[in-house]
Every structure is written in structure tokens, then in C-alpha cells.
C-alpha positions in Angstrom: 9.8 31.9 16.1 7.5 34.0 13.7 3.9 33.4 13.3 2.3 32.3 10.0 -0.2 34.6 8.4 -3.6 32.8 7.7 -2.8 32.9 3.8 0.5 31.0 4.8 -1.3 28.5 7.0 -3.9 27.7 4.1 -0.9 27.5 1.7 0.9 24.8 3.9 -2.4 23.0 4.3 -2.9 23.0 0.4 0.7 21.6 0.0 0.0 19.0 2.5 -3.3 17.9 0.8 -2.1 18.0 -2.7 0.0 15.0 -3.2 -2.4 12.5 -1.6 -5.2 14.4 -3.4 -3.5 13.9 -6.7 -3.0 10.2 -6.0 -6.6 9.8 -5.1 -7.8 11.4 -8.2 -5.7 9.1 -10.3 -7.1 6.1 -8.3 -10.7 7.1 -8.9 -10.0 7.5 -12.7 -8.6 3.9 -12.7 -11.6 2.7 -10.7 -14.0 4.2 -13.4 -12.3 2.3 -16.1 -12.4 -1.0 -14.2 -16.1 -0.5 -13.4 -16.8 0.0 -17.1 -15.2 -3.2 -17.9 -16.8 -4.8 -14.8 -20.2 -4.0 -15.3 -20.8 -6.2 -18.4 -19.4 -9.0 -16.6 -21.5 -8.7 -13.7 -24.5 -8.6 -16.0 -23.3 -11.8 -17.4 -22.9 -13.2 -14.0 -26.3 -12.4 -13.0 -27.6 -13.9 -16.1 -26.4 -17.3 -15.2 -27.4 -16.7 -11.6 -24.3 -16.0 -9.9 -25.5 -14.8 -6.5 -25.1 -11.1 -5.7 -23.4 -12.0 -2.6 -20.7 -14.1 -4.4 -20.2 -11.3 -6.9 -19.6 -8.7 -4.1 -17.2 -11.1 -2.5 -15.3 -11.5 -5.6 -15.4 -7.7 -6.9 -15.8 -5.5 -3.8 -18.7 -3.9 -5.6 -21.8 -3.2 -3.3 -24.8 -5.2 -3.7 -26.9 -2.0 -4.6 -24.3 -1.4 -7.3 -24.7 -4.8 -8.6 -28.5 -4.5 -8.8 -28.4 -1.2 -10.5 -25.7 -2.5 -13.0 -28.1 -5.4 -13.7 -30.9 -3.3 -14.3 -29.2 -1.0 -16.6 -28.3 -3.9 -18.9 
């Protein structure tokens, strides 16, 4: 059995991380797009006094994010 060099070990680590990293990057981009659509809907929901707790249950958005988006609008 031959030992791998540090460079080979790093290359192996990168190759292991790359597929899931790429998948995560795509999911984060999709999440940003959803957030752009969701923010005005959350502001509207708060306008009609839908509770923050219920909004978080329905959307998975944190209470702090709901508050921030509400203030931003």
C-alpha cells in the first residue's frame, strides 16, 4: 500500500466535498429566490395581524426574519 502525499489527500477531500457543496449552493440560490417571493407575502400577513408564530409554522422562517422583513416593508 502506498502512502498518499498531502496534496493527494487534499485533492481527495476536495473531490469528496465538491458534489454536496455544489448541491448546497444550488439549494441556497433557490432558497434566496423563494425568500424574495415570500417576504412581501409575510409583510401582508402581518398587516392582517397573522401571528408571527403561525407564520413561522407555515413557512419555516425564523421569528427574527419575520420581524426584519416586516420592518423592511
